[in-house]
C-alpha positions in Angstrom: 84.0 -82.1 -83.1 85.9 -84.6 -80.9 87.7 -81.7 -79.1 84.4 -80.0 -78.5 82.9 -83.1 -77.0 86.0 -83.6 -74.9 85.7 -80.0 -73.5 82.0 -80.5 -72.8 82.8 -83.8 -71.0 85.6 -82.0 -69.1 83.3 -79.2 -68.1 80.5 -81.6 -66.9 83.0 -83.7 -64.9 84.4 -80.7 -63.1 80.9 -79.4 -62.3 80.0 -82.7 -60.9 83.1 -82.9 -58.8 82.5 -79.4 -57.4 78.9 -80.4 -56.5 80.1 -83.6 -54.8 82.7 -81.7 -52.8 80.2 -79.1 -51.7 77.6 -81.7 -50.6 80.3 -83.6 -48.8 81.4 -80.5 -46.9 77.8 -79.7 -46.0 77.2 -83.2 -44.7 80.4 -83.2 -42.7 79.9 -79.8 -41.1 76.1 -79.6 -40.6 75.3 -83.2 -39.6 72.9 -84.2 -37.9 70.9 -81.3 -39.6 68.7 -81.1 -36.5 68.1 -77.4 -35.8 65.3 -77.9 -33.3 65.9 -81.2 -31.3 63.4 -82.1 -28.7 64.3 -81.3 -25.0 64.9 -84.6 -23.4 63.8 -83.9 -19.9 61.2 -86.0 -18.1 59.7 -86.3 -14.6 60.7 -89.2 -12.5 57.8 -91.5 -11.9 59.1 -93.0 -8.6 60.4 -89.9 -6.9 60.5 -86.1 -6.9 62.9 -84.9 -9.6 63.6 -84.8 -13.3 65.7 -87.0 -15.7 67.9 -85.3 -18.2 68.5 -87.6 -21.2 71.6 -86.2 -22.7 70.1 -83.3 -24.8 68.2 -82.0 -21.8 67.9 -78.5 -20.5 66.3 -76.5 -17.7 66.5 -72.7 -17.4 65.2 -70.1 -15.0 62.4 -67.9 -16.3 64.0 -64.8 -14.9 67.4 -63.8 -13.4 68.3 -64.8 -9.9 69.3 -61.6 -8.2 72.8 -61.6 -6.8 73.8 -60.4 -3.4 77.2 -59.1 -2.3 80.2 -59.3 -4.7 82.4 -59.6 -1.6 83.9 -63.1 -1.5 84.2 -62.8 2.3 80.4 -62.9 2.5 79.2 -66.4 3.0 77.0 -68.5 0.6 76.3 -72.1 -0.1 75.0 -74.3 -2.9 73.3 -77.8 -2.7 72.4 -80.1 -5.6 70.9 -83.5 -5.2 71.7 -85.5 -8.3 72.4 -89.0 -9.8 74.8 -89.1 -12.8 73.9 -91.5 -15.6 77.5 -92.1 -16.7 81.1 -91.1 -15.8 82.4 -90.4 -19.2 83.6 -87.2 -21.0 83.0 -83.7 -19.8 79.6 -82.4 -19.0 78.2 -79.2 -17.5 75.7 -79.8 -14.7 74.9 -76.3 -13.6 75.9 -72.7 -14.6 74.9 -69.2 -13.7 75.0 -67.0 -16.8 75.3 -63.2 -17.2 75.9 -61.5 -20.6 79.3 -60.0 -19.7 80.7 -63.2 -18.1 79.6 -66.5 -19.7 81.9 -68.5 -17.3 80.7 -66.7 -14.1 80.1 -70.0 -12.2 80.1 -73.5 -13.6 79.7 -77.0 -11.9 81.0 -79.7 -14.2 81.4 -83.4 -14.2 84.8 -84.4 -15.6 84.5 -88.2 -16.0 84.0 -89.3 -12.3 85.4 -86.0 -10.9 83.9 -82.7 -9.9 85.2 -79.5 -11.6 84.0 -76.1 -10.3 85.3 -72.9 -11.8 84.3 -69.2 -11.9 85.6 -66.3 -14.1 86.2 -62.8 -12.9 86.6 -59.8 -15.2 89.0 -57.1 -14.1 89.1 -53.4 -14.9 91.1 -54.0 -18.1 88.3 -56.5 -19.2 90.7 -59.4 -18.8 89.2 -62.7 -17.6 90.7 -64.6 -14.7 89.6 -68.1 -14.0 89.7 -69.8 -10.6 88.8 -73.5 -10.2 89.1 -76.6 -8.1 88.5 -80.3 -8.6 87.5 -83.2 -6.5 88.6 -86.7 -7.8 86.1 -89.6 -7.8 83.2 -87.4 -6.6 80.6 -89.2 -8.8 79.7 -92.8 -9.2 77.4 -93.9 -12.1 73.9 -94.4 -11.0 74.6 -93.4 -7.3 72.5 -90.6 -5.7 74.7 -87.8 -4.4 74.1 -84.6 -2.4 76.8 -82.2 -3.5 77.2 -79.3 -1.0 79.6 -76.4 -1.3 79.8 -73.8 1.4 82.0 -70.7 1.1 83.1 -67.9 3.4 86.1 -65.7 4.2 88.3 -68.8 4.9 87.6 -70.6 1.7 85.3 -73.2 0.3 84.4 -76.6 1.8 82.9 -79.4 -0.3 80.7 -82.0 1.2 79.4 -85.2 -0.4 76.3 -86.9 1.2 76.7 -84.8 4.3 80.5 -85.6 4.9 83.3 -83.1 4.4 85.3 -84.2 1.4 87.8 -81.4 0.7 88.7 -77.9 1.7 90.0 -75.2 -0.7 91.3 -72.2 1.2 92.1 -70.1 -1.9 88.8 -70.6 -3.7 85.9 -68.4 -2.6 82.4 -68.0 -3.9 80.6 -64.7 -3.6 76.9 -64.4 -3.6 77.0 -62.6 -6.9 78.6 -65.7 -8.5 75.4 -67.6 -7.8 73.3 -65.1 -9.7 72.0 -64.5 -13.2 70.2 -67.1 -15.3 70.3 -70.5 -13.9 71.0 -73.1 -16.6 71.0 -76.8 -15.8 71.9 -79.7 -18.2 74.5 -78.0 -20.4 76.8 -75.0 -20.6 75.2 -71.7 -21.4 77.5 -71.2 -24.4 78.9 -74.6 -25.4 77.4 -78.0 -26.2 78.3 -80.0 -23.0 75.1 -81.9 -22.2 74.9 -83.8 -18.9 72.7 -86.9 -18.4 71.2 -88.0 -15.1 68.7 -87.1 -12.5 68.3 -83.9 -10.5 66.2 -84.1 -7.4 67.0 -80.9 -5.6 68.7 -77.5 -5.9 69.2 -74.9 -3.2 71.2 -71.7 -2.8 71.8 -69.9 0.5 73.2 -66.5 1.6 75.0 -68.1 4.5 77.7 -70.7 5.1 76.1 -73.9 6.2 77.5 -75.5 9.3 78.6 -79.2 9.2 75.5 -80.0 11.3 73.2 -78.2 8.9 74.9 -79.9 6.0 74.2 -83.3 7.6 70.7 -82.4 8.5 69.9 -81.1 5.0 71.3 -84.4 3.5 68.9 -86.4 5.7 66.1 -84.2 4.7 66.8 -84.2 1.0 67.1 -88.0 0.9 64.0 -88.6 3.0 61.5 -90.9 1.2 59.1 -88.0 1.0 61.8 -85.9 -0.8 60.6 -82.6 0.5 64.1 -81.1 1.0 65.2 -79.0 4.0 62.1 -77.6 5.7 63.5 -74.2 6.8 64.1 -71.3 4.5 66.5 -69.5 6.8 69.0 -67.7 4.5 67.6 -69.4 1.4 67.9 -67.4 -1.9 66.3 -70.2 -4.0 65.2 -73.8 -3.5 63.7 -76.2 -5.9 62.4 -79.5 -4.6 61.0 -80.8 -7.9 57.8 -81.9 -6.4 55.6 -80.9 -9.3 55.7 -84.3 -11.0 54.4 -82.9 -14.4 54.3 -79.9 -16.6 57.1 -77.5 -17.7 57.4 -75.3 -14.6 59.6 -76.0 -11.5 58.6 -73.7 -8.7 60.9 -71.8 -6.3 60.1 -72.2 -2.6 61.3 -68.6 -2.1 58.6 -66.3 -3.4 61.0 -63.6 -4.5 63.1 -66.0 -6.6 62.6 -67.1 -10.2 60.9 -70.3 -11.1 62.6 -72.8 -13.6 61.2 -73.8 -17.0 61.6 -77.0 -19.1 61.7 -75.7 -22.7 60.1 -77.7 -25.5 63.2 -77.7 -27.6 66.9 -78.2 -26.6 69.5 -75.7 -27.5 72.6 -74.0 -26.1 70.9 -70.9 -24.6 73.6 -68.3 -25.3 75.8 -69.9 -28.0 77.8 -67.2 -29.9 77.2 -66.5 -33.6 80.6 -66.3 -35.2 82.7 -66.3 -32.0 85.9 -64.2 -32.4 89.3 -66.0 -32.9 90.6 -64.5 -29.7 87.9 -66.2 -27.6 88.2 -69.5 -29.5 92.0 -69.7 -29.1 93.3 -72.5 -26.9 96.9 -73.4 -26.3 96.7 -77.1 -26.8 97.3 -79.7 -29.5 93.5 -80.3 -29.9 93.1 -76.7 -31.1 96.1 -77.2 -33.5 94.6 -80.4 -34.9 91.3 -78.7 -35.4 93.0 -75.9 -37.4 94.7 -78.5 -39.6 91.5 -80.4 -40.3 89.7 -77.2 -41.2 92.4 -76.3 -43.7 92.7 -79.8 -45.2 88.9 -80.2 -45.4 88.6 -77.2 -47.9 91.5 -78.0 -50.1 89.5 -80.2 -52.4 86.9 -77.4 -52.8 89.6 -74.9 -53.8 91.1 -77.4 -56.2 88.0 -78.3 -58.0 86.5 -74.8 -58.2 89.9 -73.4 -59.5 90.1 -76.2 -62.1 86.5 -75.5 -63.2 87.1 -71.8 -63.8 90.6 -72.2 -65.2 89.1 -73.5 -68.5 87.6 -70.0 -69.3 89.4 -67.6 -67.0 93.0 -66.8 -66.3 94.8 -68.7 -63.5 94.7 -65.7 -61.3 91.0 -65.2 -61.7 90.3 -68.9 -61.2 92.3 -68.9 -57.9 90.5 -65.8 -56.8 87.0 -67.4 -57.6 88.1 -70.5 -55.6 89.0 -68.5 -52.6 85.8 -66.6 -52.7 83.8 -69.8 -53.0 85.6 -71.2 -50.0 85.1 -68.2 -47.9 81.4 -67.7 -48.8 80.6 -71.4 -48.3 82.4 -71.4 -45.0 80.5 -68.3 -43.8 77.2 -69.9 -44.6 78.2 -73.0 -42.8 79.3 -71.2 -39.7 76.0 -69.2 -39.6 73.9 -72.3 -39.9 76.1 -74.1 -37.2 75.0 -71.4 -34.7 71.5 -73.0 -34.8 72.7 -76.6 -34.4 73.3 -77.4 -30.7 76.1 -79.9 -31.4 78.0 -77.5 -33.6 80.1 -74.3 -32.8 80.1 -71.1 -34.8 83.4 -69.2 -35.1 85.4 -66.9 -37.3 88.5 -69.1 -36.9 86.9 -71.7 -39.0 86.0 -69.3 -41.7 89.7 -68.1 -41.8 91.1 -71.7 -41.9 88.6 -73.0 -44.4 89.4 -70.1 -46.8 93.1 -70.8 -46.3 92.4 -74.4 -47.3 90.5 -73.3 -50.4 93.4 -71.1 -51.3 95.9 -73.9 -50.9 93.7 -76.2 -53.0 93.5 -73.6 -55.7 97.2 -73.0 -55.8 97.7 -76.7 -56.2 95.3 -77.0 -59.2 97.9 -76.9 -62.0 96.4 -77.4 -65.4 98.6 -80.5 -66.1 97.5 -82.1 -62.8 93.8 -81.5 -63.6 94.1 -82.9 -67.1 95.9 -86.0 -65.8 93.2 -86.6 -63.2 90.4 -86.2 -65.6 92.1 -88.3 -68.2 92.5 -91.1 -65.7 88.8 -90.9 -64.7 87.8 -91.0 -68.4 90.0 -93.9 -69.1 88.6 -95.8 -66.2 85.0 -95.1 -67.3 85.8 -96.4 -70.8 87.5 -99.5 -69.3 84.5 -100.2 -67.1 
């Protein structure tokens, strides 16, 4: 009778431990459990423009049609903004097309500007070109960022003055095409906070005189932006002041929309390991954490089944439990903006469960449960 009670207590204890481990993993991997967070975008009461409050997003209703793919053809980009902070990495603006998620990105890297674009060659290999401008942003300071590109390279202006020239970096008109996404990356959670007061795209290389004149027009107290539309592909002056639509001054171009809910527009569901791979220590540390995090699950599940099954079957059940739980978590993470969904995590989590199962020796389990029971009696 005593042995039977002891076995029942052991079974109950292992079941409780399994439940605790599973709940702990769900909390650690799915927090903050907010699948539909509000879109934190508001209109500025004192000027034309919008404020993005961290989890804020603006997208174009339709695709902005691209022009020539020839990088020798000129184009320009203007954005009038005020960053709320100079910490971490944030994506201010991106142009998304399905076959090239990194087509063109404007990012804030602490107080620096980072601009990059990806190109896909005939072998479907992605090549990335980028440049950065140190100390381009100041917290709380209004900035007109202008990039003009032509056959000789790209010039960056801040507040109407030339800041830096990049002869090897060229922007084609097709780079500034696709879906316009403002406030985060199209595929990753990189929210930017601050104010946006103007955005314009041109099919020409603005002259220094035009850049300076546009700066004066954009920062005019009336905030109407440049009055002429010569060579303009799209221009958003943010004069609406209310509602969810931001109108394009160019009739043929798409309007922008402020969605009700915030989300990463094109986040991948179960991203492939090849696309997730990064050659850095952060990536390695993430792999190690994913393996270690599922070791307790494999240990407890194997110990639970080892009472009534062979050791080989118990290990198999533990590995299956780890793989199935990890798969469910990764699918759910695809719908939580702050989380990523990838196959790499499923592989590493399953490895962690397998390692935990192998470590679950019967003597070790009995010792742990005996210590717990002794402690309960002592208390």
